[in-house]
C-alpha positions as CSV (number, residue, x, y, z in Angstrom):
1,X,50.6,22.6,-27.6
2,X,47.8,25.2,-27.4
3,X,44.6,24.1,-25.6
4,X,41.7,23.7,-28.0
5,X,38.8,26.0,-27.3
6,X,35.2,24.8,-27.9
7,X,32.9,26.4,-30.4
8,X,29.4,27.7,-29.5
9,X,27.7,24.5,-30.5
10,X,29.9,22.4,-28.1
11,X,29.4,25.0,-25.3
12,X,25.6,24.9,-25.8
13,X,25.6,21.0,-25.9
14,X,27.7,20.8,-22.7
15,X,25.5,23.4,-20.9
16,X,22.4,21.5,-21.9
17,X,23.9,18.2,-20.6
18,X,24.9,19.8,-17.3
19,X,21.5,21.3,-16.8
20,X,19.9,17.9,-17.3
21,X,22.4,16.1,-15.1
22,X,21.9,18.6,-12.3
23,X,18.1,18.2,-12.5
24,X,18.4,14.4,-12.6
25,X,20.8,14.4,-9.6
26,X,18.3,16.4,-7.5
27,X,15.5,14.0,-8.5
28,X,17.6,11.0,-7.7
29,X,19.6,12.1,-4.6
30,X,17.3,14.6,-2.9
31,X,13.8,13.5,-3.9
32,X,14.4,9.8,-4.2
33,X,12.3,9.9,-7.4
34,X,14.4,9.2,-10.5
35,X,13.0,10.8,-13.7
36,X,15.3,9.0,-16.1
37,X,16.7,5.5,-16.3
38,X,20.4,4.7,-15.5
39,X,21.2,4.2,-19.2
40,X,20.0,7.7,-20.1
41,X,21.8,9.3,-17.2
42,X,25.0,7.3,-17.9
43,X,25.0,8.2,-21.6
44,X,24.5,11.9,-20.8
45,X,27.3,12.0,-18.2
46,X,29.6,10.0,-20.5
47,X,29.1,12.5,-23.3
48,X,29.7,15.4,-20.9
49,X,32.9,13.8,-19.7
50,X,34.0,13.3,-23.3
51,X,33.5,17.0,-24.1
52,X,35.4,18.0,-20.9
53,X,38.3,15.7,-21.8
54,X,38.5,17.3,-25.3
55,X,38.0,20.9,-23.9
56,X,39.4,21.2,-20.4
57,X,38.1,24.7,-20.1
58,X,34.6,23.2,-19.7
59,X,35.6,20.8,-16.9
60,X,35.5,23.3,-14.1
61,X,32.1,22.9,-12.4
62,X,31.3,20.2,-15.0
63,X,30.5,16.5,-14.8
64,X,34.1,15.6,-13.9
65,X,33.7,17.6,-10.7
66,X,30.2,16.8,-9.7
67,X,29.1,14.4,-7.0
68,X,25.5,13.7,-6.1
69,X,23.3,16.8,-5.3
70,X,23.1,19.5,-2.8
71,X,21.8,18.6,0.6
72,X,18.0,19.1,1.2
73,X,17.1,22.0,3.5
74,X,14.7,19.6,5.3
75,X,17.7,18.2,7.2
76,X,20.6,19.6,9.2
77,X,23.8,19.3,7.2
78,X,27.4,18.7,8.2
79,X,30.6,18.8,6.1
80,X,32.3,15.5,5.4
81,X,35.7,15.6,7.0
82,X,36.9,13.7,4.0
83,X,35.0,14.3,0.7
84,X,32.6,11.4,-0.1
85,X,33.4,10.9,-3.8
86,X,31.6,8.9,-6.4
87,X,33.1,6.1,-8.5
88,X,33.9,6.4,-12.2
89,X,31.7,4.1,-14.4
90,X,33.0,1.8,-17.1
91,X,30.6,-0.1,-19.4
92,X,32.6,-2.6,-21.4
93,X,35.8,-4.7,-21.3
94,X,37.8,-2.2,-23.4
95,X,37.2,0.6,-20.9
96,X,38.1,-1.7,-18.0
97,X,41.3,-2.7,-19.8
98,X,42.2,1.0,-20.4
99,X,42.0,1.6,-16.6
100,X,43.7,-1.7,-15.7
101,X,46.7,-1.1,-17.9
102,X,47.6,2.2,-16.1
103,X,47.6,0.6,-12.6
104,X,50.9,0.4,-10.7
105,X,49.8,-2.9,-9.2
106,X,47.6,-5.7,-10.6
107,X,46.4,-7.0,-7.2
108,X,42.7,-6.2,-7.3
109,X,39.7,-6.7,-5.0
110,X,36.2,-7.0,-6.6
111,X,33.0,-6.2,-4.7
112,X,29.4,-6.1,-5.7
113,X,28.0,-2.7,-6.6
114,X,24.9,-2.7,-4.4
115,X,22.0,-0.6,-5.7
116,X,21.1,1.3,-2.6
117,X,21.9,4.7,-1.0
118,X,25.3,5.6,0.5
119,X,25.8,6.5,4.1
120,X,28.6,7.5,6.5
121,X,28.6,6.5,10.2
122,X,31.1,8.3,12.4
123,X,32.3,6.4,15.5
124,X,34.3,8.1,18.3
125,X,35.7,5.7,20.9
126,X,33.5,3.0,19.4
127,X,30.2,4.8,19.7
128,X,28.1,6.0,16.7
129,X,27.9,9.8,17.1
130,X,26.8,10.9,13.6
131,X,25.3,9.6,10.4
132,X,25.3,11.4,7.1
133,X,24.1,10.9,3.6
134,X,26.5,11.4,0.7
135,X,24.7,14.7,-0.2
136,X,26.9,16.8,-2.4
137,X,30.0,14.8,-1.5
138,X,31.3,17.8,0.4
139,X,28.4,18.0,2.9
140,X,25.7,15.4,3.8
141,X,22.3,15.3,5.6
142,X,22.2,14.4,9.2
143,X,20.5,11.0,9.5
144,X,22.0,9.9,12.8
145,X,18.7,8.9,14.4
146,X,17.7,6.9,11.3
147,X,21.0,4.9,11.1
148,X,20.5,4.0,14.8
149,X,17.3,2.1,13.8
150,X,19.1,-0.2,11.3
151,X,20.2,-3.5,12.8
152,X,23.2,-4.0,10.4
153,X,24.8,-0.7,11.6
154,X,26.2,-1.2,15.1
155,X,25.5,1.4,17.7
156,X,28.8,0.4,19.4
157,X,31.8,-1.2,17.7
158,X,33.1,-4.6,18.9
159,X,36.7,-5.7,19.2
160,X,39.6,-3.4,18.6
161,X,39.0,-0.3,16.7
162,X,40.5,3.2,16.0
163,X,39.5,6.0,18.3
164,X,37.9,7.8,15.3
165,X,36.6,6.0,12.3
166,X,34.0,7.0,9.7
167,X,32.6,3.8,8.2
168,X,31.0,4.3,4.8
169,X,28.7,1.9,3.0
170,X,25.3,1.2,1.4
171,X,21.9,1.0,2.9
172,X,19.6,-1.2,0.8
173,X,16.5,-3.3,1.0
174,X,16.2,-7.0,0.4
175,X,13.8,-7.9,-2.5
176,X,11.7,-9.9,-0.1
177,X,11.4,-6.9,2.3
178,X,10.7,-4.6,-0.7
179,X,7.8,-6.8,-1.9
180,X,6.3,-7.0,1.6
181,X,6.5,-3.2,2.0
182,X,4.8,-2.6,-1.3
183,X,2.1,-5.2,-0.5
184,X,1.3,-3.4,2.7
185,X,1.3,0.0,1.0
186,X,-1.0,-1.2,-1.8
187,X,-3.4,-2.7,0.8
188,X,-3.6,0.7,2.5
189,X,-4.0,2.5,-0.7
190,X,-0.7,4.3,-0.3
191,X,1.9,5.0,-2.9
192,X,4.1,2.0,-3.8
193,X,7.8,2.3,-4.4
194,X,9.2,1.8,-7.9
195,X,12.1,-0.4,-6.8
196,X,14.2,-1.4,-3.7
197,X,16.7,1.4,-4.2
198,X,13.9,4.1,-4.1
199,X,12.4,2.3,-1.1
200,X,15.7,2.3,0.8
201,X,16.4,6.0,0.0
202,X,12.9,7.1,0.9
203,X,13.0,5.1,4.1
204,X,16.4,6.4,5.2
205,X,15.7,10.1,4.5
206,X,12.8,10.4,6.8
207,X,12.5,13.3,9.3
208,X,10.7,10.9,11.7
209,X,13.1,8.1,12.5
210,X,10.2,5.9,13.6
211,X,9.2,5.6,9.9
212,X,12.7,4.4,9.1
213,X,12.5,1.9,12.0
214,X,9.2,0.5,10.6
215,X,10.9,-0.4,7.3
216,X,13.2,-3.4,7.1
217,X,16.5,-1.8,5.9
218,X,19.8,-3.6,5.6
219,X,23.3,-2.3,5.3
220,X,26.8,-3.1,4.2
221,X,30.1,-1.4,5.1
222,X,32.8,-1.1,2.4
223,X,35.1,1.9,2.8
224,X,36.0,4.7,5.3
225,X,36.5,8.4,5.6
226,X,38.4,10.0,8.4
227,X,40.2,7.7,10.8
228,X,42.7,8.2,13.6
229,X,44.9,5.2,12.6
230,X,44.9,2.5,10.0
231,X,46.0,-1.0,11.0
232,X,45.1,-2.8,7.8
233,X,47.1,-2.9,4.6
234,X,44.5,-4.1,2.0
235,X,40.9,-3.7,1.2
236,X,40.4,-7.4,1.9
237,X,41.8,-6.9,5.5
238,X,39.5,-3.9,5.9
239,X,36.6,-6.2,5.3
240,X,37.9,-8.4,8.1
241,X,38.0,-5.4,10.4
242,X,34.5,-4.3,9.4
243,X,33.1,-7.8,10.3
244,X,35.0,-7.8,13.6
245,X,33.4,-4.5,14.5
246,X,29.9,-5.8,13.8
247,X,29.3,-4.8,10.2
248,X,28.1,-7.0,7.3
249,X,30.1,-6.9,4.0
250,X,29.7,-8.3,0.5
251,X,32.5,-10.8,1.3
252,X,30.4,-13.8,0.2
253,X,30.5,-12.5,-3.4
254,X,33.9,-10.8,-3.3
255,X,36.8,-12.0,-5.5
256,X,40.5,-11.3,-6.1
257,X,41.8,-10.8,-9.6
258,X,45.2,-10.1,-11.2
259,X,44.4,-10.2,-15.0
260,X,41.8,-8.9,-17.4
261,X,40.7,-12.5,-18.0
262,X,40.1,-12.9,-14.3
263,X,38.1,-9.7,-14.1
264,X,35.9,-10.6,-17.0
265,X,35.5,-14.1,-15.6
266,X,34.1,-12.6,-12.3
267,X,31.9,-10.2,-14.2
268,X,30.4,-13.1,-16.3
269,X,29.9,-15.3,-13.2
270,X,28.1,-12.6,-11.2
271,X,26.0,-11.7,-14.2
272,X,24.7,-15.3,-14.2
273,X,24.1,-15.3,-10.5
274,X,22.5,-11.8,-10.4
275,X,18.9,-13.0,-10.1
276,X,19.9,-15.3,-7.2
277,X,21.5,-12.6,-5.1
278,X,18.7,-11.4,-2.7
279,X,19.2,-7.7,-3.3
280,X,19.6,-5.5,-6.4
281,X,23.1,-4.9,-7.8
282,X,23.9,-2.9,-11.0
283,X,27.6,-3.9,-11.5
284,X,30.9,-4.6,-9.8
285,X,33.3,-2.3,-8.0
286,X,36.9,-3.1,-8.9
287,X,39.5,-1.7,-6.4
288,X,43.3,-1.8,-6.0
289,X,43.6,-4.0,-3.0
290,X,46.7,-2.3,-1.5
291,X,45.5,0.6,0.5
292,X,48.9,2.3,0.4
293,X,48.8,2.2,-3.4
294,X,45.3,3.7,-3.2
295,X,46.5,6.6,-1.2
296,X,49.4,7.3,-3.6
297,X,47.1,7.1,-6.6
298,X,44.7,9.6,-5.0
299,X,41.6,11.0,-6.7
300,X,40.3,13.2,-9.4
301,X,37.9,16.0,-8.6
302,X,35.0,13.7,-8.0
303,X,36.2,10.1,-8.0
304,X,39.2,8.0,-6.9
305,X,41.7,6.8,-9.5
306,X,42.2,3.4,-7.9
307,X,38.6,2.1,-8.4
308,X,36.0,1.8,-11.1
309,X,32.4,0.6,-11.3
310,X,32.0,-2.0,-14.0
311,X,28.2,-1.6,-14.8
312,X,26.0,-4.4,-15.9
313,X,23.9,-4.0,-19.1
314,X,20.2,-3.3,-18.6
315,X,17.8,-6.2,-18.7
316,X,15.9,-6.5,-22.0
317,X,12.9,-8.2,-23.6
318,X,10.8,-7.9,-26.8
319,X,7.1,-7.2,-26.8
320,X,4.4,-5.4,-28.9
321,X,3.8,-1.7,-28.8
322,X,0.0,-1.3,-28.4
323,X,-0.2,2.5,-28.3
324,X,1.6,5.7,-27.7
325,X,0.0,8.1,-25.2
326,X,1.3,11.5,-24.1
327,X,1.5,12.7,-20.5
328,X,1.7,16.3,-19.4
329,X,3.9,17.1,-16.5
330,X,3.6,19.8,-13.9
331,X,5.9,22.1,-15.9
332,X,3.9,21.5,-19.1
333,X,6.4,19.2,-20.8
334,X,4.8,16.6,-23.0
335,X,6.3,13.1,-22.5
336,X,5.3,10.2,-24.8
337,X,4.7,6.9,-23.1
338,X,4.7,3.5,-24.8
339,X,1.7,1.3,-23.9
340,X,3.0,-2.3,-24.1
341,X,1.8,-5.9,-24.3
342,X,2.7,-6.8,-20.7
343,X,6.1,-8.6,-20.5
344,X,8.2,-10.0,-17.6
345,X,11.6,-8.4,-17.5
346,X,13.9,-9.5,-14.7
347,X,11.0,-10.6,-12.5
348,X,8.9,-7.5,-13.0
349,X,5.9,-7.2,-15.3
350,X,6.3,-4.2,-17.6
351,X,3.4,-2.7,-19.4
352,X,4.6,0.9,-20.0
353,X,7.9,2.4,-21.0
354,X,9.2,5.9,-21.6
355,X,9.9,7.2,-25.0
356,X,11.4,10.5,-23.6
357,X,10.4,13.0,-26.3
358,X,9.4,13.5,-29.9
359,X,13.0,13.3,-31.2
360,X,13.5,9.9,-29.6
361,X,10.3,8.6,-31.3
362,X,11.7,9.9,-34.6
363,X,15.2,8.5,-34.0
364,X,13.8,5.0,-33.2
365,X,11.1,5.3,-35.9
366,X,8.9,3.3,-33.5
367,X,5.3,2.8,-34.5
368,X,2.2,1.4,-32.9
369,X,2.0,-2.3,-33.8
370,X,5.8,-2.8,-33.9
371,X,7.6,-5.4,-31.9
372,X,10.0,-3.4,-29.7
373,X,13.0,-4.1,-27.5
374,X,12.4,-2.9,-24.0
375,X,15.0,-2.6,-21.2
376,X,14.8,-2.0,-17.5
377,X,17.9,0.2,-17.2
378,X,19.0,0.2,-13.6
379,X,15.7,-1.4,-12.8
380,X,14.1,2.1,-12.6
381,X,12.1,3.3,-15.6
382,X,11.6,0.9,-18.5
383,X,12.5,2.3,-21.9
384,X,12.3,1.3,-25.6
385,X,15.7,1.0,-27.2
386,X,14.8,-0.2,-30.7
387,X,12.4,-1.8,-33.1
388,X,12.8,-5.6,-33.2
389,X,10.4,-6.1,-36.1
390,X,8.1,-3.8,-38.1
391,X,4.3,-4.4,-37.6
392,X,2.0,-4.7,-40.6
393,X,0.4,-1.5,-42.0
394,X,2.1,0.7,-39.4
395,X,2.4,4.5,-40.0
396,X,4.9,7.0,-38.5
397,X,3.7,8.5,-35.2
398,X,2.7,12.2,-35.4
399,X,3.4,14.1,-32.2
400,X,0.4,16.2,-31.0
401,X,0.4,19.9,-31.8
402,X,-2.1,20.7,-29.0
403,X,-2.0,19.8,-25.3
404,X,-3.8,16.5,-24.9
405,X,-5.2,17.7,-21.5
406,X,-6.3,21.3,-22.1
407,X,-6.1,21.8,-25.9
408,X,-3.7,24.7,-25.4
409,X,-0.8,25.5,-27.9
410,X,2.3,23.3,-27.8
411,X,5.7,24.9,-28.4
412,X,9.2,23.7,-28.7
413,X,11.8,25.9,-27.1
414,X,14.7,27.0,-29.2
415,X,17.6,24.4,-28.9
416,X,15.5,22.1,-26.7
417,X,14.1,18.7,-27.4
418,X,10.9,19.0,-25.2
419,X,7.5,20.2,-26.4
420,X,5.6,22.1,-23.8
421,X,2.1,23.3,-23.2
422,X,2.2,27.1,-22.9
423,X,-1.1,27.2,-21.1
424,X,0.7,27.0,-17.8
425,X,-1.7,29.0,-15.6
426,X,-4.9,27.0,-16.5
427,X,-3.8,23.6,-17.8
428,X,-5.2,21.0,-15.3
429,X,-2.1,18.9,-15.7
430,X,0.1,21.7,-14.5
431,X,-2.3,23.3,-12.1
432,X,-1.1,21.8,-8.8
433,X,2.5,22.4,-9.5
434,X,1.9,26.0,-10.7
435,X,-0.3,26.7,-7.6
436,X,2.5,25.4,-5.3
437,X,4.9,27.7,-7.1
438,X,2.5,30.6,-6.8
439,X,2.0,30.3,-3.0
440,X,5.7,29.5,-2.3
441,X,7.8,31.6,0.0
442,X,9.5,33.4,-2.9
443,X,6.1,34.0,-4.6
444,X,3.0,35.2,-2.8
445,X,4.2,33.5,0.5
446,X,0.8,32.1,1.6
447,X,0.9,29.8,4.6
448,X,-1.7,27.0,4.9
449,X,-1.8,26.1,1.3
450,X,0.5,23.1,0.9
451,X,0.3,20.3,-1.7
452,X,-2.4,18.3,0.2
453,X,-4.6,21.4,0.7
454,X,-4.2,22.5,-2.9
455,X,-5.0,19.1,-4.2
456,X,-8.1,18.9,-2.0
457,X,-9.4,22.4,-3.0
458,X,-8.7,21.8,-6.7
459,X,-10.4,18.4,-6.6
460,X,-13.5,20.1,-5.2
461,X,-13.5,22.7,-7.9
462,X,-12.8,25.6,-5.4
463,X,-9.5,26.6,-7.0
464,X,-8.8,26.5,-10.7
465,X,-6.6,29.6,-11.2
466,X,-4.5,31.7,-8.8
467,X,-7.3,34.3,-8.6
468,X,-9.6,31.7,-6.9
469,X,-7.2,31.6,-3.9
470,X,-8.3,35.1,-3.0
471,X,-12.0,34.3,-2.9
472,X,-11.5,30.8,-1.4
473,X,-12.4,31.5,2.2
474,X,-15.1,34.0,1.4
475,X,-16.9,31.5,-0.9
476,X,-16.1,28.2,0.8
477,X,-15.0,29.0,4.4
478,X,-17.9,27.2,6.0
479,X,-17.4,24.1,3.8
480,X,-13.7,24.1,4.6
481,X,-14.4,24.2,8.4
482,X,-16.3,21.0,8.1
483,X,-13.4,19.1,6.5
484,X,-11.2,16.8,8.5
485,X,-8.1,18.6,9.8
486,X,-9.7,22.1,9.6
487,X,-11.5,24.2,12.1
488,X,-12.2,27.8,12.9
489,X,-8.6,28.7,13.8
490,X,-7.0,27.1,10.8
491,X,-9.5,28.7,8.4
492,X,-9.0,32.1,10.1
493,X,-5.2,31.7,9.8
494,X,-5.6,30.8,6.1
495,X,-7.8,33.9,5.6
496,X,-5.2,36.2,7.3
497,X,-2.4,34.7,5.2
498,X,-4.4,35.2,2.0
499,X,-5.3,38.8,2.9
500,X,-1.6,39.6,3.7
501,X,-0.7,38.4,0.2
502,X,-3.1,40.8,-1.6
503,X,-0.3,43.3,-1.9
504,X,2.9,41.9,-3.5
505,X,6.1,43.3,-4.9
506,X,6.5,43.2,-8.7
507,X,9.4,40.8,-8.7
508,X,7.5,38.3,-6.5
509,X,4.5,38.5,-8.8
510,X,6.7,37.8,-11.8
511,X,8.3,34.8,-10.1
512,X,5.0,33.5,-8.8
513,X,3.1,33.4,-12.2
514,X,5.6,30.8,-13.5
515,X,7.0,32.3,-16.7
516,X,9.2,29.6,-18.2
517,X,13.0,30.3,-17.7
518,X,12.3,33.1,-15.2
519,X,13.5,32.5,-11.7
520,X,13.9,34.7,-8.6
521,X,17.0,36.6,-9.9
522,X,15.6,37.2,-13.4
523,X,12.3,38.4,-11.9
524,X,14.2,41.0,-10.0
525,X,16.1,42.1,-13.1
526,X,12.8,42.5,-15.0
527,X,11.2,44.4,-12.1
528,X,14.1,46.9,-12.0
529,X,14.2,47.3,-15.7
530,X,10.5,47.9,-16.3
531,X,9.1,49.1,-13.0
532,X,5.5,48.0,-13.7
533,X,3.7,44.9,-15.0
534,X,2.0,46.9,-17.8
535,X,5.4,48.0,-19.2
536,X,6.7,44.5,-19.1
537,X,3.6,43.0,-20.8
538,X,3.9,45.5,-23.7
539,X,7.7,45.0,-24.1
540,X,8.8,43.6,-27.5
541,X,11.4,40.8,-27.6
542,X,14.1,43.1,-29.0
543,X,13.8,45.4,-26.0
544,X,14.0,42.5,-23.5
545,X,17.1,41.3,-25.2
546,X,18.9,44.6,-24.5
547,X,18.7,44.0,-20.7
548,X,21.8,42.5,-19.1
549,X,20.9,39.0,-17.9
550,X,18.0,38.4,-20.4
551,X,19.0,36.1,-23.2
552,X,17.2,35.3,-26.5
553,X,15.4,32.3,-25.0
554,X,14.2,34.2,-22.0
555,X,13.0,37.1,-24.1
556,X,11.0,34.8,-26.4
557,X,9.5,33.0,-23.4
558,X,8.3,36.2,-21.8
559,X,6.7,37.5,-25.0
560,X,5.0,34.2,-25.7
561,X,3.8,33.9,-22.1
562,X,2.1,37.3,-22.1
563,X,0.7,36.9,-25.7
564,X,-1.1,33.6,-24.8
565,X,-4.8,34.3,-24.4
566,X,-5.2,31.8,-21.6
567,X,-2.5,33.4,-19.5
568,X,-3.9,36.9,-20.3
569,X,-7.3,35.9,-18.9
570,X,-5.8,34.3,-15.8
571,X,-3.6,37.3,-15.1
572,X,-6.4,39.8,-15.6
573,X,-8.6,37.9,-13.1
574,X,-5.7,37.9,-10.6
575,X,-5.1,41.6,-11.0
576,X,-8.8,42.2,-10.0
577,X,-7.9,40.6,-6.6
578,X,-4.5,42.0,-5.8
579,X,-2.3,45.1,-5.8
580,X,1.2,45.1,-7.2
581,X,3.8,47.4,-5.7
582,X,5.2,48.8,-8.9
583,X,7.6,51.4,-7.4
584,X,11.1,50.1,-7.9
585,X,13.2,50.4,-4.8
586,X,16.0,52.9,-5.1
587,X,19.3,51.2,-5.7
588,X,22.4,52.8,-4.2
589,X,24.6,53.9,-7.1
590,X,27.9,54.4,-5.2
591,X,28.7,51.6,-2.8
592,X,31.7,49.2,-2.6
593,X,29.5,46.6,-4.3
594,X,27.8,48.7,-7.0
595,X,27.8,46.7,-10.2
596,X,29.5,43.7,-8.6
597,X,28.4,40.1,-9.2
598,X,28.2,38.3,-5.9
599,X,27.5,34.7,-5.0
600,X,26.3,33.6,-1.5
601,X,27.3,30.2,-0.1
602,X,27.1,28.5,3.3
603,X,25.3,29.8,6.4
604,X,25.6,33.3,7.9
605,X,25.1,33.6,11.7
606,X,23.2,37.0,11.7
607,X,21.4,37.0,8.4
608,X,19.3,34.6,6.4
609,X,20.3,34.1,2.8
610,X,17.3,36.2,1.6
611,X,18.2,39.1,4.0
612,X,21.8,39.2,2.8
613,X,20.7,39.1,-0.8
614,X,18.2,41.9,-0.3
615,X,20.9,44.1,1.4
616,X,23.4,43.5,-1.4
617,X,20.8,44.2,-4.1
618,X,19.8,47.5,-2.5
619,X,23.5,48.4,-2.5
620,X,23.6,47.9,-6.3
621,X,25.0,44.4,-6.5
622,X,23.8,41.5,-8.7
623,X,23.4,38.3,-6.6
624,X,23.9,35.1,-8.7
625,X,23.4,31.5,-7.8
626,X,26.5,30.1,-9.4
627,X,30.2,30.9,-9.5
628,X,31.9,31.7,-12.8
629,X,34.8,33.7,-14.1
630,X,32.5,36.7,-14.2
631,X,31.9,36.5,-10.4
632,X,33.5,39.4,-8.5
633,X,32.9,38.3,-4.9
634,X,31.8,35.1,-3.0
635,X,30.3,35.7,0.4
636,X,31.0,32.5,2.3
637,X,29.4,31.5,5.6
638,X,29.9,28.3,7.6
639,X,29.6,24.9,5.8
640,X,30.4,26.5,2.5
641,X,30.9,23.8,-0.1
642,X,31.8,23.5,-3.8
643,X,31.1,27.1,-4.6
644,X,33.8,28.2,-2.2
645,X,36.2,25.7,-3.6
646,X,35.5,26.8,-7.2
647,X,35.9,30.5,-6.2
648,X,39.3,29.7,-4.6
649,X,40.4,27.9,-7.8
650,X,39.4,30.9,-9.9
651,X,41.1,33.4,-7.7
652,X,37.8,35.2,-6.9
653,X,37.7,37.6,-3.8
654,X,36.2,35.7,-0.9
655,X,34.4,37.5,2.0
656,X,33.3,36.1,5.3
657,X,30.5,37.6,7.4
658,X,32.7,40.2,9.0
659,X,33.7,41.6,5.6
660,X,30.1,41.8,4.6
661,X,29.2,43.7,7.8
662,X,32.0,46.2,7.3
663,X,30.7,47.0,3.9
664,X,27.2,47.3,5.2
665,X,28.2,49.7,8.0
666,X,30.3,51.8,5.6
667,X,27.4,52.1,3.2
668,X,25.1,53.2,6.0
């Protein structure tokens, strides 16, 4: 039977879901700062998986193949010798039954799904030699020094153990330790953590292991990666081994099951005991007990077939909606927030909840004065899930048509749900984020202006727009020298860095000013196509859309950005301080890579990623960030991950560094 092909609407929906999931994964796994609750994430991923099941052509690189997020460049990274996969989620008895019926054995082992952060501890001859985070599932961040500070993770194994064993498990924080940590932070005036999971992740992923050691982290072991030999036949026996080596496990809450009734019985029992368990859990992990059967069943692209995570429902309560306020994020997105009559949900007093966006308010038809149902999905961000009863004399909520912070215009992008303030260069709510982007390495590359410095200078009124950066030292140098942490040398270094940035390439300028949808690659495309800022500012949308790589949304964003009077004033003030190199570099027209689409992945020994990209672009290639059927070549260095795997599956030409150097030498 012929494979069904998705229509444009399905393709667009799937692309939007994957864009959101990728951003949410980075926020959760890299930044330890979730931006949506578990229920929202789970619903989006479930829909993406449904689409991929109906249309397998969308599965490649989709939700069915993704695990976690790419490793942070703040840490060294190492490839997992055995991929560190995620676990497929199921949400009701029917989904569990569908999985259960397909199993070749009904001997199951049920564990708690601990709400912490995954780790891998590699032991050679019984000694802990390396610790990694899950990372992308293919490679993880090096947290060896941090794991060595956690008492529950032994530095040396006890008893009889394999010569090589990678123990995998979960680092978590007891609720009592979490409360104590937040009390100390609050007393110092420091930021408090939203929940124990965030606290554990933020504590584990510290560059200074002394910070990790100062937090009271706990850990369980539950599975393994590479090992030199296996002397256990079941998951239950592996727990015995872990405990004999010095690890803690969730054995006190573990169960065996052989039928659906037994599975559901364990689920109901743990649900009732959930509040009494001294750490957060968000479900059960149900595994085939026989390890030999596990190995025969194998895995999908991102999850084993022999286990599922049976998720608990979010905790809910009913309270009154007092008001709806609107927050403006650093990217200008307007997010409505429900102001609630404080209510205790699962031991936490909740007074605010997210409403996500204008569409969600309309879908729920939630109004100020209503009694609403609130849930703490995954114990992260409370959200309103419905109206319990309509309040008296309530009226439908009208979403603002102007930015509540700066009064600038509010627009809704085509095909998107979010409303956004277009006044990106001068809206106070966006200012710090935009300034960080402006001075970043790929923008104006100004050292000495990190987040703390920018926040300080903005709070004192010394920087309001990017143009103010170039008069900062001249106007406020003496005042800066008198601030804590500054002195003559630091101010002089800042002055030199700012002066060096007064002349900038056109593509860096376009990237730095923060045009929505325009990243580094697109900025270079625009710079090549127009050659000067004035030509680009005057370009109509139809002309922009004729450029390869510029779609309808991008073209409309560019035109809107340069048409906005706030942006015009800010750009003109900036141009009075800087010089833009408007001469487009000559691109070689006849090289082995002319017109080729190339993706870089992994680490090269003789070139940085930016150096290799610049060389390829001067040779006429287009360098992209993602692998697709349109990719011609993938240049892979060491520790190449999922991009290399995808390229191999698609049959794309793969170069190593020697291939790259040969082409460079031939091209002169």
